[in-house]
Short mmCIF file of the C-alpha atoms (twelve columns), coordinates in Angstrom:
data_MODEL
# 
_entry.id   MODEL 
# 
loop_
_atom_site.group_PDB 
_atom_site.id 
_atom_site.type_symbol 
_atom_site.label_atom_id 
_atom_site.label_alt_id 
_atom_site.label_comp_id 
_atom_site.label_asym_id 
_atom_site.label_seq_id 
_atom_site.Cartn_x 
_atom_site.Cartn_y 
_atom_site.Cartn_z 
_atom_site.pdbx_PDB_model_num 
ATOM 1  C CA . MET A 1  -8.038 30.490 -19.246 1 
ATOM 2  C CA . GLN A 2  -7.717 34.223 -18.722 1 
ATOM 3  C CA . GLY A 3  -4.631 35.171 -16.730 1 
ATOM 4  C CA . SER A 4  -2.896 31.822 -17.334 1 
ATOM 5  C CA . LEU A 5  0.550  31.587 -18.791 1 
ATOM 6  C CA . PHE A 6  1.812  28.563 -20.676 1 
ATOM 7  C CA . LEU A 7  5.429  28.198 -21.712 1 
ATOM 8  C CA . ALA A 8  6.740  26.000 -24.479 1 
ATOM 9  C CA . ALA A 9  8.765  23.054 -23.285 1 
ATOM 10 C CA . SER A 10 12.079 22.167 -24.842 1 
ATOM 11 C CA . ARG A 11 11.393 18.457 -24.345 1 
ATOM 12 C CA . ASP A 12 8.268  16.299 -24.411 1 
ATOM 13 C CA . TYR A 13 6.875  14.680 -21.289 1 
ATOM 14 C CA . ASP A 14 7.028  10.886 -21.306 1 
ATOM 15 C CA . LEU A 15 7.571  8.047  -18.843 1 
ATOM 16 C CA . GLY A 16 11.325 8.338  -19.311 1 
ATOM 17 C CA . PHE A 17 11.362 12.075 -18.552 1 
ATOM 18 C CA . THR A 18 8.814  13.044 -15.894 1 
ATOM 19 C CA . CYS A 19 8.480  15.957 -13.489 1 
ATOM 20 C CA . ASN A 20 10.605 13.897 -11.084 1 
ATOM 21 C CA . THR A 21 13.326 13.593 -13.721 1 
ATOM 22 C CA . TRP A 22 13.216 17.380 -14.191 1 
ATOM 23 C CA . THR A 23 13.490 17.839 -10.421 1 
ATOM 24 C CA . ALA A 24 16.453 15.462 -10.206 1 
ATOM 25 C CA . ALA A 25 18.206 17.310 -13.038 1 
ATOM 26 C CA . ALA A 26 17.630 20.646 -11.278 1 
ATOM 27 C CA . LEU A 27 19.012 19.273 -8.000  1 
ATOM 28 C CA . GLN A 28 22.052 17.957 -9.864  1 
ATOM 29 C CA . ARG A 29 22.633 21.377 -11.453 1 
ATOM 30 C CA . ALA A 30 22.361 22.893 -7.975  1 
ATOM 31 C CA . GLY A 31 25.273 20.712 -6.880  1 
ATOM 32 C CA . LEU A 32 23.497 17.904 -5.046  1 
ATOM 33 C CA . PRO A 33 24.641 14.306 -5.636  1 
ATOM 34 C CA . VAL A 34 21.654 13.297 -7.771  1 
ATOM 35 C CA . ASP A 35 21.696 11.436 -11.083 1 
ATOM 36 C CA . PRO A 36 18.481 12.023 -13.053 1 
ATOM 37 C CA . ALA A 37 19.058 8.963  -15.264 1 
ATOM 38 C CA . GLY A 38 16.289 6.466  -14.672 1 
ATOM 39 C CA . VAL A 39 14.353 8.639  -12.209 1 
ATOM 40 C CA . VAL A 40 10.604 8.141  -12.643 1 
ATOM 41 C CA . LEU A 41 9.248  8.375  -9.097  1 
ATOM 42 C CA . ALA A 42 10.110 10.887 -6.368  1 
ATOM 43 C CA . ARG A 43 11.347 8.092  -4.114  1 
ATOM 44 C CA . SER A 44 14.192 7.524  -6.588  1 
ATOM 45 C CA . ILE A 45 15.449 11.035 -5.860  1 
ATOM 46 C CA . LEU A 46 14.986 10.636 -2.111  1 
ATOM 47 C CA . ALA A 47 16.886 7.346  -2.130  1 
ATOM 48 C CA . GLN A 48 19.831 9.053  -3.809  1 
ATOM 49 C CA . LEU A 49 19.889 11.902 -1.274  1 
ATOM 50 C CA . ARG A 50 19.393 9.921  1.928   1 
ATOM 51 C CA . PRO A 51 22.970 8.485  2.126   1 
ATOM 52 C CA . PHE A 52 24.375 12.019 2.011   1 
ATOM 53 C CA . GLY A 53 22.315 13.276 4.938   1 
ATOM 54 C CA . CYS A 54 20.269 15.571 2.704   1 
ATOM 55 C CA . LEU A 55 17.073 14.277 4.305   1 
ATOM 56 C CA . ALA A 56 15.955 14.036 7.907   1 
# 
């Protein structure tokens, strides 16, 4: 598509490494208490953050 930009990924997408896993890894790198291991669904990230008061 004209005007689109696609970037090569350094890792393949699969059920063990989803967009939610990428998000969890980014939050961990940002210093939040998140472990991306085993994260498949967004609720897995939210469950890890809730005890630390990171969510309303």
